[in-house]
C-alpha positions in Angstrom: -170.8 -72.2 135.7 -167.3 -73.5 135.7 -168.4 -76.9 137.1 -170.6 -77.1 133.8 -167.6 -76.3 131.6 -165.6 -79.0 133.4 -168.1 -81.7 132.8 -168.3 -80.6 129.3 -164.4 -80.6 128.9 -164.5 -84.0 130.3 -166.9 -85.3 128.1 -164.8 -84.1 125.2 -162.0 -85.7 126.6 -163.8 -88.9 126.9 -164.9 -88.8 123.2 -161.3 -88.1 122.2 -160.0 -91.4 124.4 -162.4 -93.7 123.0 -160.1 -95.7 120.5 -162.1 -97.3 117.8 -161.0 -100.3 115.8 -159.7 -99.1 112.3 -162.6 -100.8 110.4 -162.0 -98.4 107.3 -158.6 -100.2 106.8 -160.1 -103.6 106.9 -161.2 -105.2 103.6 -161.8 -108.8 104.2 -162.4 -111.5 101.5 -165.4 -113.0 103.4 -168.5 -111.0 103.0 -172.1 -112.4 104.0 -175.1 -111.2 106.3 -176.2 -111.8 109.7 -179.7 -111.3 111.2 -178.8 -108.3 113.2 -181.3 -105.1 113.1 -181.0 -101.9 114.4 -184.6 -100.5 114.8 -185.5 -96.7 114.4 -185.5 -96.1 118.3 -181.8 -97.4 118.4 -182.7 -101.0 120.0 -180.3 -103.6 118.4 -182.0 -106.9 117.6 -180.3 -110.4 116.8 -182.6 -113.1 115.2 -185.6 -111.0 116.1 -184.8 -110.6 119.8 -183.3 -107.3 121.5 -179.6 -107.6 122.4 -180.0 -106.7 126.1 -176.2 -106.8 127.0 -175.1 -103.1 126.5 -171.5 -104.2 126.3 -172.3 -106.4 123.4 -174.3 -103.2 121.5 -171.3 -101.3 122.1 -168.9 -103.7 120.7 -170.9 -104.0 117.4 -171.3 -100.4 117.3 -167.5 -100.0 117.5 -167.1 -102.3 114.2 -170.1 -100.7 112.4 -169.2 -99.2 109.1 -171.4 -97.8 106.3 -170.3 -98.9 102.7 -171.7 -98.0 99.6 -173.8 -101.5 99.6 -175.1 -100.8 103.2 -174.3 -101.1 106.9 -171.7 -103.8 107.9 -170.1 -105.1 110.9 -166.3 -105.5 109.8 -163.5 -107.4 111.2 -160.1 -108.2 109.7 -161.7 -111.6 108.8 -165.3 -110.8 107.5 -167.7 -108.3 106.6 -171.3 -109.0 107.6 -174.2 -106.6 106.4 -177.0 -106.0 108.7 -180.2 -103.9 108.5 -180.6 -100.4 110.0 -184.0 -98.8 109.9 -183.2 -95.2 109.9 -179.9 -94.2 112.0 -177.5 -96.5 113.6 -177.1 -94.4 116.8 -179.4 -92.0 118.8 -178.3 -88.9 120.4 -179.7 -89.1 123.7 -177.9 -86.1 125.7 -176.8 -82.6 124.5 -174.6 -80.4 126.6 -173.5 -76.8 125.8 -170.6 -74.8 126.7 -170.5 -71.1 125.8 -173.3 -69.1 124.3 -173.9 -67.3 120.7 -171.0 -67.4 118.3 -168.6 -68.8 121.0 -170.9 -71.8 121.8 -170.0 -75.3 121.5 -172.8 -78.2 121.4 -171.9 -81.8 122.3 -174.0 -84.9 121.7 -173.6 -88.1 123.4 -175.1 -91.1 121.9 -176.7 -94.2 122.9 -173.5 -96.4 122.3 -171.1 -93.9 124.1 -170.0 -91.7 121.1 -169.3 -88.1 122.1 -169.0 -85.4 119.2 -169.2 -81.6 119.0 -171.5 -80.3 116.4 -168.8 -79.1 114.0 -167.8 -79.3 110.3 -166.4 -82.6 111.0 -169.8 -83.6 112.9 -172.4 -81.9 110.7 -176.0 -81.5 111.4 -178.5 -82.8 108.8 -182.3 -82.1 108.9 -184.1 -84.9 107.1 -187.9 -85.6 107.0 -190.2 -82.8 106.1 -190.6 -79.3 107.2 -193.7 -80.4 109.4 -191.9 -83.4 110.6 -188.1 -82.8 110.8 -185.6 -85.6 111.5 -182.4 -84.2 112.8 -179.3 -86.0 112.4 -175.6 -85.4 113.5 -172.7 -87.3 111.9 -170.8 -89.5 114.4 -168.1 -90.8 112.1 -167.5 -92.0 108.6 -170.9 -91.6 107.3 -172.5 -93.1 110.4 -175.3 -90.7 111.9 -177.2 -90.2 115.0 -180.8 -89.3 115.2 -181.2 -86.7 117.9 -183.9 -87.8 120.2 -187.1 -85.7 120.7 -185.7 -83.9 123.9 -182.3 -83.3 122.5 -183.8 -81.8 119.4 -186.1 -79.5 121.6 -183.1 -78.4 123.5 -181.3 -77.7 120.0 -184.2 -75.7 119.0 -184.0 -73.5 122.2 -180.5 -72.9 121.5 -181.2 -71.6 118.1 -181.6 -68.1 116.9 -183.9 -66.5 114.2 -181.8 -65.4 111.3 -183.1 -63.3 108.5 -180.4 -63.5 106.1 -182.0 -66.0 103.9 -183.9 -65.0 100.9 -187.0 -63.4 102.5 -187.8 -66.1 105.2 -186.6 -66.3 108.8 -184.4 -69.2 109.3 -183.6 -70.9 112.8 -180.0 -71.5 113.3 -177.5 -72.6 116.2 -173.8 -72.0 116.4 -171.3 -74.6 117.5 -167.5 -74.7 117.1 -167.6 -71.5 115.0 -169.9 -72.6 112.4 -173.8 -72.0 112.1 -175.9 -74.9 111.5 -179.5 -74.4 110.0 -182.2 -76.1 111.8 -185.0 -75.0 109.4 -187.3 -72.1 108.5 -189.5 -70.5 111.3 
C-alpha cells in the first residue's frame, strides 16, 4: 500500500510542477479563428486531419482558455477561437489514496493535467439520469470528460447515502468533501 501511496503522491507533485502559461492575464488585440476542433473523444484536428504529434496537442492545450464567447487558443499576440465538441480534455486515469472520508481521488487527463477531485476541481454530472456524462474541472472553466472506465471506477468508490429527501444517492468522498454521482 505504501508503494501505491508513493505513486499517488508523485502524480500530485507532477501536477503541481506543471507550469502553464498565464493565459488569463493575456488580452491580445488580434482576435480571429483557426480551423482546430477537439472531438468528443479528445482527438484534436487541424483542417480536418488529426493532429498526431502529442507534444503539439499538449502545447495547444496549455494555451487553451474558455472565454464567454467560446474556447480559444491564446498567446500574448493573438486569440484564436476553436471548436470543442464536448469537453476539451478526457480523464483517462484515476488513482485513489485512502478510503472513506479520508479518501483522495486523482485524475490524469489525455494532455497530462493532474487534478485531485476537490472544491477547486469539482465533479459535474451532465447528460441524463439514464446516460450520465461526468466531468471534472481541470482549470479555469476547462473540464475533462471522465472516460467510461474512469467513471466506472469512480462509481465503484461510491457509497449509497440515504440523506437526500427520500431517495438514495450515490456519493464519493475526495479531499474531505462529498461529491454526488447520482440517484441510485
